MIPA-177628 format. One record per atom (N, C-alpha, C, CB): residue number from 1; residue in one letter; atom name; x, y, z negated. Coordinates in Angstrom, 3 decimals. Glycine has a CB too. Example, Ala and Ser with C-alpha at 12.3 -4.5 7.8 and 13.67 -1.06 7.14 Angstrom:
2
TIMAR   banu   drenke   minu         xx         yy         zz
TIMAR      1        a      N     13.190     -5.690     -7.800
TIMAR      1        a     CA     12.300     -4.500     -7.800
TIMAR      1        a      C     13.200     -3.300     -7.800
TIMAR      1        a     CB     11.308     -4.473     -9.046
TIMAR      2        s      N     12.850     -2.250     -7.080
TIMAR      2        s     CA     13.670     -1.060     -7.140
TIMAR      2        s      C     12.900      0.030     -7.870
TIMAR      2        s     CB     14.084     -0.598     -5.725
This chain:
57
TIMAR   banu   drenke   minu         xx         yy         zz
TIMAR      1        q      N      0.792     -1.214      0.023
TIMAR      1        q     CA      0.018     -0.063      0.040
TIMAR      1        q      C      0.806      1.293      0.056
TIMAR      1        q     CB     -0.850     -0.127     -1.100
TIMAR      2        s      N      1.998      1.163     -0.544
TIMAR      2        s     CA      2.881      2.375     -0.647
TIMAR      2        s      C      3.242      2.889      0.828
TIMAR      2        s     CB      4.259      2.005     -1.494
TIMAR      3        d      N      3.298      1.935      1.826
TIMAR      3        d     CA      3.632      2.386      3.249
TIMAR      3        d      C      2.574      3.274      3.737
TIMAR      3        d     CB      3.786      1.187      4.245
TIMAR      4        s      N      1.208      2.798      3.488
TIMAR      4        s     CA      0.099      3.649      3.952
TIMAR      4        s      C     -0.027      4.961      3.314
TIMAR      4        s     CB     -1.135      2.977      3.775
TIMAR      5        i      N      0.322      4.940      1.937
TIMAR      5        i     CA      0.212      6.170      1.341
TIMAR      5        i      C      1.260      7.182      1.902
TIMAR      5        i     CB      0.337      5.995     -0.118
TIMAR      6        s      N      2.456      6.814      2.113
TIMAR      6        s     CA      3.488      7.550      2.771
TIMAR      6        s      C      3.073      8.063      4.105
TIMAR      6        s     CB      4.673      6.731      2.909
TIMAR      7        a      N      2.498      7.091      4.869
TIMAR      7        a     CA      2.038      7.541      6.208
TIMAR      7        a      C      0.840      8.565      6.249
TIMAR      7        a     CB      1.637      6.318      6.988
TIMAR      8        h      N      0.070      8.436      5.194
TIMAR      8        h     CA     -1.124      9.413      5.018
TIMAR      8        h      C     -0.491     10.751      4.695
TIMAR      8        h     CB     -2.191      8.955      3.802
TIMAR      9        k      N      0.415     10.907      3.893
TIMAR      9        k     CA      1.053     12.156      3.450
TIMAR      9        k      C      1.791     12.778      4.700
TIMAR      9        k     CB      2.086     11.873      2.217
TIMAR     10        l      N      2.548     11.947      5.280
TIMAR     10        l     CA      3.374     12.306      6.510
TIMAR     10        l      C      2.605     12.803      7.586
TIMAR     10        l     CB      4.130     11.173      7.028
TIMAR     11        t      N      1.313     12.362      7.834
TIMAR     11        t     CA      0.452     12.642      8.985
TIMAR     11        t      C     -0.564     13.739      8.554
TIMAR     11        t     CB     -0.294     11.311      9.486
TIMAR     12        g      N     -0.744     13.974      7.226
TIMAR     12        g     CA     -1.690     14.921      6.781
TIMAR     12        g      C     -3.069     14.382      6.472
TIMAR     12        g     CB     -1.792     15.937      7.753
TIMAR     13        v      N     -3.140     13.027      6.599
TIMAR     13        v     CA     -4.465     12.311      6.431
TIMAR     13        v      C     -4.976     12.602      4.964
TIMAR     13        v     CB     -4.300     10.665      6.691
TIMAR     14        d      N     -4.014     12.610      4.106
TIMAR     14        d     CA     -4.433     12.897      2.675
TIMAR     14        d      C     -5.137     14.244      2.457
TIMAR     14        d     CB     -3.205     12.865      1.770
TIMAR     15        r      N     -4.675     15.188      3.229
TIMAR     15        r     CA     -5.427     16.522      3.080
TIMAR     15        r      C     -6.778     16.502      3.707
TIMAR     15        r     CB     -4.639     17.682      3.716
TIMAR     16        v      N     -6.940     15.711      4.874
TIMAR     16        v     CA     -8.211     15.611      5.539
TIMAR     16        v      C     -9.183     14.983      4.470
TIMAR     16        v     CB     -8.101     14.724      6.903
TIMAR     17        h      N     -8.805     13.835      3.850
TIMAR     17        h     CA     -9.607     13.286      2.906
TIMAR     17        h      C    -10.020     14.140      1.811
TIMAR     17        h     CB     -9.020     12.228      2.431
TIMAR     18        k      N     -9.070     14.876      1.201
TIMAR     18        k     CA     -9.267     15.737      0.052
TIMAR     18        k      C    -10.006     17.050      0.373
TIMAR     18        k     CB     -7.939     16.049     -0.556
TIMAR     19        e      N     -9.550     17.712      1.403
TIMAR     19        e     CA    -10.123     19.073      1.755
TIMAR     19        e      C    -11.379     18.976      2.566
TIMAR     19        e     CB     -9.107     19.912      2.546
TIMAR     20        l      N    -11.565     18.058      3.513
TIMAR     20        l     CA    -12.573     17.981      4.334
TIMAR     20        l      C    -13.660     16.898      4.003
TIMAR     20        l     CB    -12.025     17.808      5.566
TIMAR     21        k      N    -13.202     15.976      3.113
TIMAR     21        k     CA    -14.023     14.871      2.698
TIMAR     21        k      C    -14.432     14.026      3.904
TIMAR     21        k     CB    -15.250     15.376      1.951
TIMAR     22        n      N    -13.522     13.962      4.779
TIMAR     22        n     CA    -13.625     13.178      5.956
TIMAR     22        n      C    -12.718     11.922      5.828
TIMAR     22        n     CB    -13.254     14.026      7.183
TIMAR     23        f      N    -13.462     10.683      5.889
TIMAR     23        f     CA    -12.770      9.413      5.749
TIMAR     23        f      C    -12.884      8.585      6.999
TIMAR     23        f     CB    -13.309      8.645      4.576
TIMAR     24        g      N    -13.372      9.180      8.065
TIMAR     24        g     CA    -13.488      8.452      9.348
TIMAR     24        g      C    -14.664      7.598      9.584
TIMAR     24        g     CB    -12.379      7.636      9.509
TIMAR     25        k      N    -15.627      7.645      8.722
TIMAR     25        k     CA    -16.806      6.805      8.924
TIMAR     25        k      C    -17.463      7.173     10.212
TIMAR     25        k     CB    -17.794      6.935      7.768
TIMAR     26        g      N    -17.773      6.165     11.081
TIMAR     26        g     CA    -18.467      6.427     12.279
TIMAR     26        g      C    -17.492      6.922     13.459
TIMAR     26        g     CB    -19.554      7.466     11.972
TIMAR     27        v      N    -16.203      6.963     13.160
TIMAR     27        v     CA    -15.320      7.393     14.237
TIMAR     27        v      C    -14.856      6.191     15.022
TIMAR     27        v     CB    -14.118      8.175     13.689
TIMAR     28        r      N    -14.675      6.457     16.291
TIMAR     28        r     CA    -14.149      5.348     17.155
TIMAR     28        r      C    -12.754      5.868     17.633
TIMAR     28        r     CB    -15.176      4.992     18.447
TIMAR     29        i      N    -11.930      4.913     17.780
TIMAR     29        i     CA    -10.604      5.164     18.101
TIMAR     29        i      C    -10.229      4.531     19.455
TIMAR     29        i     CB     -9.737      4.673     17.007
TIMAR     30        a      N     -9.592      5.148     20.384
TIMAR     30        a     CA     -9.162      4.530     21.686
TIMAR     30        a      C     -7.597      4.663     21.724
TIMAR     30        a     CB     -9.879      5.285     23.002
TIMAR     31        i      N     -7.090      3.659     22.161
TIMAR     31        i     CA     -5.550      3.736     22.350
TIMAR     31        i      C     -5.260      3.591     23.781
TIMAR     31        i     CB     -4.751      2.607     21.541
TIMAR     32        i      N     -4.680      4.599     24.333
TIMAR     32        i     CA     -4.171      4.657     25.825
TIMAR     32        i      C     -2.825      4.192     25.914
TIMAR     32        i     CB     -4.203      6.084     26.441
TIMAR     33        d      N     -2.547      3.217     26.690
TIMAR     33        d     CA     -1.176      2.655     26.770
TIMAR     33        d      C     -0.854      2.440     28.266
TIMAR     33        d     CB     -1.053      1.271     25.940
TIMAR     34        n      N      0.409      2.019     28.543
TIMAR     34        n     CA      0.788      1.919     29.913
TIMAR     34        n      C      0.561      0.514     30.358
TIMAR     34        n     CB      2.221      2.341     30.126
TIMAR     35        g      N     -0.073     -0.363     29.540
TIMAR     35        g     CA     -0.393     -1.667     29.917
TIMAR     35        g      C      0.061     -2.718     28.992
TIMAR     35        g     CB      0.115     -1.911     31.172
TIMAR     36        i      N     -0.422     -3.891     29.310
TIMAR     36        i     CA     -0.033     -5.114     28.494
TIMAR     36        i      C      0.228     -6.275     29.387
TIMAR     36        i     CB     -1.142     -5.508     27.472
TIMAR     37        d      N      1.032     -7.170     28.825
TIMAR     37        d     CA      1.305     -8.413     29.708
TIMAR     37        d      C      0.166     -9.524     29.303
TIMAR     37        d     CB      2.940     -9.039     29.428
TIMAR     38        y      N     -0.881     -9.391     30.022
TIMAR     38        y     CA     -2.021    -10.424     29.722
TIMAR     38        y      C     -1.725    -11.852     30.105
TIMAR     38        y     CB     -3.309    -10.036     30.471
TIMAR     39        y      N     -0.663    -12.084     30.766
TIMAR     39        y     CA     -0.120    -13.399     30.934
TIMAR     39        y      C      0.600    -13.979     29.738
TIMAR     39        y     CB      0.773    -13.383     32.044
TIMAR     40        h      N      0.837    -13.086     28.734
TIMAR     40        h     CA      1.522    -13.577     27.520
TIMAR     40        h      C      0.633    -14.542     26.772
TIMAR     40        h     CB      1.923    -12.407     26.595
TIMAR     41        p      N      1.136    -15.774     26.244
TIMAR     41        p     CA      0.259    -16.683     25.557
TIMAR     41        p      C     -0.506    -16.061     24.417
TIMAR     41        p     CB      1.029    -17.813     25.060
TIMAR     42        a      N     -0.009    -15.112     23.666
TIMAR     42        a     CA     -0.744    -14.556     22.576
TIMAR     42        a      C     -1.864    -13.785     22.994
TIMAR     42        a     CB      0.068    -13.766     21.764
TIMAR     43        l      N     -1.891    -13.329     24.254
TIMAR     43        l     CA     -3.078    -12.577     24.714
TIMAR     43        l      C     -3.875    -13.520     25.634
TIMAR     43        l     CB     -2.666    -11.217     25.478
TIMAR     44        g      N     -3.850    -14.674     25.615
TIMAR     44        g     CA     -4.558    -15.629     26.308
TIMAR     44        g      C     -4.073    -16.203     27.638
TIMAR     44        g     CB     -5.730    -15.116     26.489
TIMAR     45        g      N     -3.123    -15.386     28.266
TIMAR     45        g     CA     -2.479    -15.935     29.415
TIMAR     45        g      C     -3.290    -15.724     30.727
TIMAR     45        g     CB     -2.236    -17.397     29.178
TIMAR     46        c      N     -4.446    -14.887     30.524
TIMAR     46        c     CA     -5.254    -14.587     31.743
TIMAR     46        c      C     -5.974    -13.293     31.493
TIMAR     46        c     CB     -6.287    -15.745     32.088
TIMAR     47        f      N     -6.776    -12.908     32.613
TIMAR     47        f     CA     -7.425    -11.669     32.681
TIMAR     47        f      C     -8.879    -11.909     33.255
TIMAR     47        f     CB     -6.583    -10.676     33.550
TIMAR     48        g      N     -9.819    -11.565     32.516
TIMAR     48        g     CA    -11.226    -11.747     33.099
TIMAR     48        g      C    -12.125    -12.106     32.033
TIMAR     48        g     CB    -11.305    -12.836     34.207
TIMAR     49        p      N    -13.369    -12.296     32.388
TIMAR     49        p     CA    -14.465    -12.483     31.399
TIMAR     49        p      C    -14.373    -13.590     30.352
TIMAR     49        p     CB    -15.661    -12.713     32.120
TIMAR     50        d      N    -13.672    -14.729     30.795
TIMAR     50        d     CA    -13.474    -15.808     29.765
TIMAR     50        d      C    -12.123    -15.738     29.115
TIMAR     50        d     CB    -13.641    -17.196     30.389
TIMAR     51        c      N    -11.419    -14.610     29.215
TIMAR     51        c     CA    -10.068    -14.396     28.544
TIMAR     51        c      C    -10.059    -13.530     27.352
TIMAR     51        c     CB     -9.116    -13.809     29.489
TIMAR     52        k      N     -9.095    -13.423     26.654
TIMAR     52        k     CA     -8.968    -12.516     25.473
TIMAR     52        k      C     -8.948    -11.067     26.066
TIMAR     52        k     CB     -7.595    -12.841     24.578
TIMAR     53        v      N     -8.220    -10.811     27.194
TIMAR     53        v     CA     -8.318     -9.570     27.806
TIMAR     53        v      C     -9.354     -9.653     28.890
TIMAR     53        v     CB     -6.998     -9.128     28.322
TIMAR     54        a      N    -10.491     -9.122     28.638
TIMAR     54        a     CA    -11.680     -9.342     29.467
TIMAR     54        a      C    -11.764     -8.329     30.576
TIMAR     54        a     CB    -12.943     -9.287     28.625
TIMAR     55        f      N    -11.276     -7.101     30.289
TIMAR     55        f     CA    -11.320     -6.034     31.337
TIMAR     55        f      C    -10.317     -4.940     31.068
TIMAR     55        f     CB    -12.723     -5.412     31.426
TIMAR     56        g      N    -10.097     -4.038     32.069
TIMAR     56        g     CA     -9.122     -2.958     31.878
TIMAR     56        g      C     -9.031     -2.186     33.179
TIMAR     56        g     CB     -7.713     -3.510     31.448
TIMAR     57        y      N     -8.227     -1.163     33.039
TIMAR     57        y     CA     -8.024     -0.308     34.288
TIMAR     57        y      C     -6.511     -0.256     34.509
TIMAR     57        y     CB     -8.654      1.224     34.129
């Protein structure tokens, strides 16, 4: 837990919690990346509806 506490202070999340009373309820997060290797066994080794990676751009 000490790692998350440090990260909260480093990024200012602790102030958002304290001053704005915002804890992220109902917030959706999207991560935009340059891609993944969906052929990797940990990601199912395939791309499509019956795979772990079902869709993407």
